[in-house]
SELO-107491 format. One record per residue (C-alpha): residue in three letters; chain; x, y, z. Coordinates in steps of 0.05 Angstrom, whole numbers. Each point is the difference from the previous one (the first is absolute). Layout:
{atom Ala, A, {X, Y, Z}}
...
END
This chain:
{atom Met, A, {-115, 140, -51}}
{atom Gly, A, {-14, 18, 73}}
{atom Thr, A, {16, 65, 35}}
{atom Pro, A, {75, 6, 14}}
{atom Met, A, {17, -12, 74}}
{atom Arg, A, {28, 59, 37}}
{atom Pro, A, {67, -11, 33}}
{atom His, A, {-22, 32, 65}}
{atom Ser, A, {-54, -54, 8}}
{atom Ala, A, {54, -51, 16}}
{atom Trp, A, {22, 39, 62}}
{atom His, A, {-60, -14, 45}}
{atom Gly, A, {25, -25, 67}}
{atom Ile, A, {72, -7, -24}}
{atom Val, A, {57, 11, 49}}
{atom Gly, A, {55, -42, -33}}
{atom Ile, A, {29, -9, -69}}
{atom Val, A, {37, -57, -33}}
{atom Phe, A, {41, 25, -59}}
{atom Asp, A, {25, -46, -54}}
{atom Ala, A, {74, 10, -16}}
{atom Val, A, {21, -10, -73}}
{atom Gly, A, {-39, 45, -47}}
{atom Thr, A, {-32, 36, 58}}
{atom Leu, A, {57, 28, 42}}
{atom Ile, A, {62, -22, -39}}
{atom Arg, A, {20, -17, -71}}
{atom Pro, A, {61, -34, -29}}
{atom Asp, A, {52, 47, -30}}
{atom Pro, A, {24, -21, -51}}
{atom Ser, A, {-63, -35, -21}}
{atom Val, A, {-8, -75, 5}}
{atom Ala, A, {7, -7, -75}}
{atom Glu, A, {63, 42, -1}}
{atom Ala, A, {31, -39, 57}}
{atom Tyr, A, {-15, -68, -32}}
{atom Ala, A, {26, 24, -68}}
{atom Ala, A, {64, 25, 32}}
{atom Thr, A, {11, -67, 35}}
{atom Ala, A, {-9, -36, -66}}
{atom Ala, A, {47, 48, -35}}
{atom Arg, A, {55, -17, 51}}
{atom Gln, A, {-4, -71, -27}}
{atom Gly, A, {3, 24, -73}}
{atom Val, A, {-75, -5, -13}}
{atom Gln, A, {-32, 63, -28}}
{atom Leu, A, {-75, 5, 13}}
{atom Pro, A, {-45, 61, -12}}
{atom Ser, A, {-32, 26, 63}}
{atom Asp, A, {-70, -6, -30}}
{atom Val, A, {11, -74, -12}}
{atom Val, A, {25, -10, 71}}
{atom Arg, A, {-59, 40, 27}}
{atom Ala, A, {-51, -41, -37}}
{atom Arg, A, {32, -66, 23}}
{atom Phe, A, {3, 24, 71}}
{atom Gln, A, {-73, 19, 1}}
{atom Val, A, {-19, -70, -24}}
{atom His, A, {44, -39, 47}}
{atom Phe, A, {-14, 44, 61}}
{atom Ala, A, {-75, -7, -11}}
{atom Asn, A, {3, -76, -12}}
{atom Asp, A, {39, -17, 63}}
{atom Glu, A, {-21, -68, 29}}
{atom Val, A, {54, -11, 53}}
{atom Arg, A, {-29, -11, 69}}
{atom Ala, A, {21, -26, 68}}
{atom Ser, A, {-29, -60, 35}}
{atom Gly, A, {-60, 39, 27}}
{atom Gly, A, {-38, -1, -66}}
{atom Ala, A, {-24, 56, -45}}
{atom Leu, A, {35, 67, 13}}
{atom Ser, A, {44, -30, 55}}
{atom Thr, A, {72, 22, 1}}
{atom Asp, A, {64, 7, 39}}
{atom Glu, A, {70, 26, -14}}
{atom Ala, A, {23, -64, -36}}
{atom Thr, A, {-63, 0, -43}}
{atom Glu, A, {10, 72, -20}}
{atom Arg, A, {70, -14, -22}}
{atom Arg, A, {-24, -59, -42}}
{atom Arg, A, {-55, 43, -29}}
{atom Trp, A, {50, 53, -22}}
{atom Gln, A, {47, -52, -28}}
{atom Lys, A, {-57, -25, -43}}
{atom Ile, A, {-17, 70, -23}}
{atom Val, A, {72, 16, -19}}
{atom Met, A, {5, -66, -39}}
{atom Gly, A, {-63, 18, -38}}
{atom Val, A, {20, 71, -15}}
{atom Leu, A, {73, -13, -19}}
{atom Pro, A, {2, -70, -32}}
{atom Glu, A, {56, 20, -47}}
{atom Val, A, {53, 15, 52}}
{atom Pro, A, {53, -54, 6}}
{atom His, A, {5, 4, 76}}
{atom Val, A, {-70, 11, 27}}
{atom Asp, A, {20, -15, 72}}
{atom Arg, A, {50, 57, -3}}
{atom Ala, A, {-53, 46, -31}}
{atom Phe, A, {-48, -18, 56}}
{atom Asp, A, {52, 14, 54}}
{atom Glu, A, {16, 68, -30}}
{atom Leu, A, {-73, 20, -4}}
{atom Trp, A, {-17, -27, 69}}
{atom Glu, A, {55, 43, 30}}
{atom His, A, {-16, 60, -44}}
{atom Phe, A, {-72, 4, 24}}
{atom Ser, A, {20, -8, 72}}
{atom Thr, A, {38, 66, 3}}
{atom Pro, A, {-34, 67, 15}}
{atom Glu, A, {42, 32, -56}}
{atom Ser, A, {-42, -39, -51}}
{atom Trp, A, {-65, 32, 24}}
{atom Arg, A, {-31, 69, 4}}
{atom Cys, A, {-58, 26, 41}}
{atom Phe, A, {-54, 36, -38}}
{atom Pro, A, {4, 74, 15}}
{atom Asp, A, {-69, 2, 33}}
{atom Val, A, {18, -53, 52}}
{atom Ala, A, {36, 40, 55}}
{atom Pro, A, {-49, 59, 3}}
{atom Ala, A, {-59, -48, -2}}
{atom Leu, A, {26, -42, 58}}
{atom Arg, A, {13, 62, 41}}
{atom Ala, A, {-69, 28, -14}}
{atom Leu, A, {-36, -65, 16}}
{atom Ser, A, {40, -8, 65}}
{atom Ala, A, {-21, 71, 19}}
{atom Gln, A, {-72, -22, -10}}
{atom Gly, A, {11, -53, 53}}
{atom Leu, A, {1, -60, -47}}
{atom Thr, A, {43, -61, 15}}
{atom Val, A, {38, -26, -61}}
{atom Cys, A, {35, -65, -19}}
{atom Val, A, {28, -26, -66}}
{atom Gly, A, {-26, -67, -24}}
{atom Ser, A, {35, -32, -60}}
{atom Asn, A, {6, -63, -41}}
{atom Phe, A, {75, 14, -3}}
{atom Asp, A, {45, -46, 41}}
{atom Gly, A, {48, 15, 57}}
{atom Arg, A, {44, 43, -46}}
{atom Leu, A, {-51, 55, 9}}
{atom Arg, A, {28, 13, 70}}
{atom Arg, A, {68, 19, -28}}
{atom Val, A, {-33, 43, -54}}
{atom Val, A, {-44, 38, 50}}
{atom Gln, A, {57, 8, 49}}
{atom Gly, A, {39, 38, -53}}
{atom Met, A, {-56, 48, -19}}
{atom Pro, A, {-8, 60, 47}}
{atom Glu, A, {-71, 13, -24}}
{atom Leu, A, {-22, -67, 29}}
{atom Ala, A, {42, 0, 64}}
{atom Asn, A, {-61, -1, 44}}
{atom Cys, A, {-28, -61, -36}}
{atom Leu, A, {58, -47, 12}}
{atom Glu, A, {-28, -29, 65}}
{atom Ser, A, {-70, -9, -28}}
{atom Leu, A, {15, -39, -63}}
{atom Val, A, {-47, -58, -15}}
{atom Ile, A, {33, -45, -52}}
{atom Ser, A, {-34, -60, -32}}
{atom Ser, A, {59, -47, 6}}
{atom Glu, A, {0, 12, 75}}
{atom Val, A, {-76, -3, 8}}
{atom Gly, A, {-3, -66, -39}}
{atom Phe, A, {-51, 23, -52}}
{atom Arg, A, {1, 50, -57}}
{atom Lys, A, {-54, 50, -17}}
{atom Pro, A, {-57, -10, -15}}
{atom His, A, {-4, -55, 53}}
{atom Pro, A, {-42, 25, 59}}
{atom Ser, A, {55, -21, 49}}
{atom Phe, A, {45, 53, -28}}
{atom Tyr, A, {-49, 57, 13}}
{atom His, A, {-16, -26, 69}}
{atom Ala, A, {74, -1, 17}}
{atom Ala, A, {4, 73, -22}}
{atom Cys, A, {-59, 17, 44}}
{atom Ala, A, {33, -36, 58}}
{atom Arg, A, {63, 40, -11}}
{atom Leu, A, {-41, 64, 4}}
{atom Gly, A, {-38, -26, 60}}
{atom Leu, A, {-66, 14, -34}}
{atom Pro, A, {-61, -40, -24}}
{atom Pro, A, {-7, -5, -76}}
{atom Glu, A, {-59, 47, -3}}
{atom Arg, A, {44, 56, 26}}
{atom Val, A, {55, -10, -52}}
{atom Leu, A, {8, 26, -71}}
{atom Cys, A, {45, -37, -50}}
{atom Val, A, {30, 46, -53}}
{atom Gly, A, {39, -25, -60}}
{atom Asp, A, {7, -2, -75}}
{atom Asp, A, {-26, -72, -12}}
{atom Leu, A, {-75, -9, -7}}
{atom Glu, A, {-1, -71, 25}}
{atom Asn, A, {55, 0, 52}}
{atom Asp, A, {-10, 68, 30}}
{atom Val, A, {-74, 14, -8}}
{atom Arg, A, {-46, -58, -15}}
{atom Gly, A, {38, -50, 42}}
{atom Ala, A, {2, 48, 58}}
{atom Ile, A, {-75, 13, -5}}
{atom Arg, A, {-14, -75, 0}}
{atom Ala, A, {41, -5, 64}}
{atom Gly, A, {-42, 53, 34}}
{atom Leu, A, {44, 61, -10}}
{atom Ser, A, {-15, 61, -42}}
{atom Gly, A, {40, 8, -64}}
{atom Met, A, {22, 57, -45}}
{atom Leu, A, {36, -5, -66}}
{atom Leu, A, {60, 45, -10}}
{atom Asp, A, {-14, 12, -73}}
{atom Arg, A, {66, 26, -27}}
{atom Ala, A, {-15, -35, -66}}
{atom Ala, A, {-66, 38, -8}}
{atom Arg, A, {-45, -61, -6}}
{atom Ala, A, {-57, 33, 39}}
{atom Pro, A, {-43, -60, 18}}
{atom Ala, A, {-72, 23, 9}}
{atom Asp, A, {-16, -51, 54}}
{atom Leu, A, {57, 14, 48}}
{atom Pro, A, {26, 62, 37}}
{atom His, A, {64, 25, -31}}
{atom Val, A, {49, 58, 2}}
{atom Pro, A, {53, 19, -52}}
{atom Asn, A, {56, 11, 51}}
{atom Leu, A, {14, 3, 74}}
{atom Thr, A, {-11, 76, 2}}
{atom Ala, A, {-72, -13, -21}}
{atom Leu, A, {-5, -55, 52}}
{atom Val, A, {17, 51, 54}}
{atom Gln, A, {-49, 49, -29}}
{atom Ser, A, {-55, -53, 0}}
{atom Lys, A, {13, -12, 74}}
{atom Leu, A, {-2, 74, 16}}
{atom Ser, A, {-65, 8, -38}}
{atom Gln, A, {-30, -56, 42}}
{atom Ser, A, {23, 29, 66}}
END
């Protein structure tokens, strides 16, 4: 095993940050499994949350829906079809799956169904004070605008959202990261991508010419990539580099 990479090493030359959204800045509350189980229960189907959670992980990971642009291409209609397929896979027992999908689609479009992690607001303030430009880049769809609009902690990010269904490609397609850099008005080598997904937020970003840092809330601690356990540590790594 190689020497662990220090988080401050990812900051060289960086003046802009692309933050992932779900799992990085925000989380569903109630959880995805609880929301799906509650939707099934309204149709008389009782499913344990752990069963729903396991099904969701499988169907979310095995998504194959794409738009006409090929691998990782997307748009709003494609995202809706993708989530319909996921709901059908997770809740096959419900008698009215279309109704279940409509309920869940609306549920996850409301800011009341989401919470910011407690380290988000202070970290964004501190990074701004350091002169860094920030945007949010997500594989969510257009519903993210409504969610962010209703969250005071993210108020300054509303105008800088980069959403895959609007870009036309999902992470880890290079076009997504380049769209985020364009939103920041910066070349890739000046931008750091921060998120909780190894492929989408770190390795994909690095392949596209950006720097990447894993937000390692799950304590995976990969030896080959810079990582921090939370956004407070991210700020500290920046300050230690300054």
